[in-house]
N, C-alpha and C positions, 0 to 999 in steps of 0.2 A: 552508420553506431554499432563500433562491436561491444556488445554487451557480456562481462561475464558472469559467472553465475556467481554469488556468495559461499565462500564452503557454509555447511553446518560447524554449528559448535563441538557434535561430535558424530562421526557419519554412521550411517546402517551397517553393520559389517556384513560382508560375502555371506558368511553362514547364518542370516537373521532368515527367518522364515514369516513370512505374509500368512496371519492368524485371523486376519478378518477385510474383507475386500466394502469398502461406504461407497454410498454415492460421491462423498468429498474425500472422506478420509481412510486411510489405508495402516492397519497394525502392523508391524513388526515386533517377534519375538527372537531372540536369543538367548543362548547359555552363556553364562559371561564367570570367568573365575576370577575368586575377591584374591585380597593379599595374603589372608591366612589360608589359601588352597582350595577355600572350598566355592562351590558352584551357586550360580542363584539364575532367577529367569529376569532379564534386561527386556526391555520394552521402548520403543520409540514407532511416534504418528507420524504418516507422510500424507498430505494434501499438495494438490497444485499449487503452484506459483501466483501472486499478486501482482497488480499494477496499482497503484494509484496517481491520479496527478493534480498537479497544484496549476489548475486555468489564470492567466493573468489574461484580463480585456484588455482592447486597449485604451479605457481609460485609466489604467493602472488597478482596478477594482480586483480581489481575486475572488475568482468564484466558489465559493462552498455549497454546500448540499446540506437539505435537509431532508432525508431520508427516514421511510417506515416501511418497517418488511413485518411478516406474520409472526405472532411471537416473539417479539423484540422490542426495547424498548426504545423509540423513537429519539432518533441521532443527527449531528450535526457530522455530516464527514466532507470530503471530498469525491470527486468521481475517482473511478477503480473495478475491477475486479478481477475474476478468474482467468489466467496464462489459458488457453485451450489448448491441449498437448500438440507437440511441434511446433505451435504458432512463436514465431518472432516476437522476444517482448517488449521493441516500436509498438512493431504491427498491433498489440496487445491495446499498447495505451492507448494507440491512436484510434482504433476499435472503443473502448470503453471512452475514452471521451466523447468521441460521438453517440454513441448508443445512449449513453447517459443525459447528454447534453444537447444534443444539434449542433454541435460546436467541431470544427477543425482548427489545427492547429500550423503556423506555417514553421516551428523550432521548437522542439521537445530539448530539456537540458535533463539530465540525470543526476540529481541532486544525491540520491541513495541509492543503497542496494545491501542490504544485511536479511541474516537469514535471524531474525529475533528472539526465539524458543530454542530453549537448550533440548526440550524430549520431542520439538516437533520437528521434521526436516519441512520446511517452507523459506520461500525467499518471496522478500516483498521489495520492488523495483518502485522508488521515488521518484518522479518526474514535474520537474516546472514546464509548461505548455505555452508560449507567449505567440504572439499574432492570431489570434482568432478571428475565426468567422465564422457567423450562424450558417449554414448550409440545409437544415431539415429542423424539424422539430424531434426531440429526444424519441426513441427505441425504449423505454424499460422492459425487465423483464415483468414477469405477469405478475408477480412476488414484490415488487418494489415500487413504493410511491415515493417521487423526486422533486422537489421544489427548489429552482437556483436560490441563491442565497448571498447576491456580492458582498462583499464588505473590503474597506481600505486596509492598508497595512497596519496602522494601529489596533485596527478589529478582528485580525487576525491574530497577531498577538495572543490578545485578551483571550479569546473564544478556544485556541489551543491549548491554553496555558489551565483552564477553567474549564469548568462547569462540563458538558456532557460531549466533550468529542471524541471521537472514535479512534481515528489513526493514531496511534502511540508511537509509532515508530520514528517521528520527527519531534513529540514533544522538547526532547534536551535543545534540540537548536533553538527551538522557540522560545525558550528556557533562559537560555544563554542570552539572545535577543531580547529578552524584556529587561535582565537584569543586567546586561554588557551593555553600554554605549558604542563601542569597536562592533563588537558583533551585529548588533542592530542595525550599523549602517551596510555591513557589508551583507546581511542577508534582506536589507531594502533595496540594495541595488541590484542583486538576484533577482529578486520577484517586481524590477522595472520593466514597462511592458517596451516593445520593440517599435 
């Protein structure tokens, strides 16, 4: 699968200087000329890209996760995480699904790829995984507690459009499906098991 990285809403210019290197986030600054001829310092944050996966179980249920991390409010989301430097996007999705759930999938559909933030260079790749098989127990990070939460399609629509759902990149698609019968049927077809 050839996956192109989505373009940011605006690029970090070549003359930008990295002024901070963090564990996840780096900060870049550059001098920017304004319309009146004056200049000011612009700034942008950069972080590793992310993959998120909507796993569809053989019975048609979609696997959400209840996740807890130190210092963060518990939330409902989907398996996913950072893409390692130089890692193939699809391989990252496969790795994250397996680490967090113990499942492997026969088919991965790239459903969406975007850079959702203006001042943050960060691409999010959203996959739908089908043909799931449990191959091991999850291997979660020491800083996360994950509980698998299978839901049916109608529950998926409700959870993703209300409450404490953490993956907001696809929320608009779920809202469309909630209020538009045609969009709902299209989305339901996309989430059918193989």
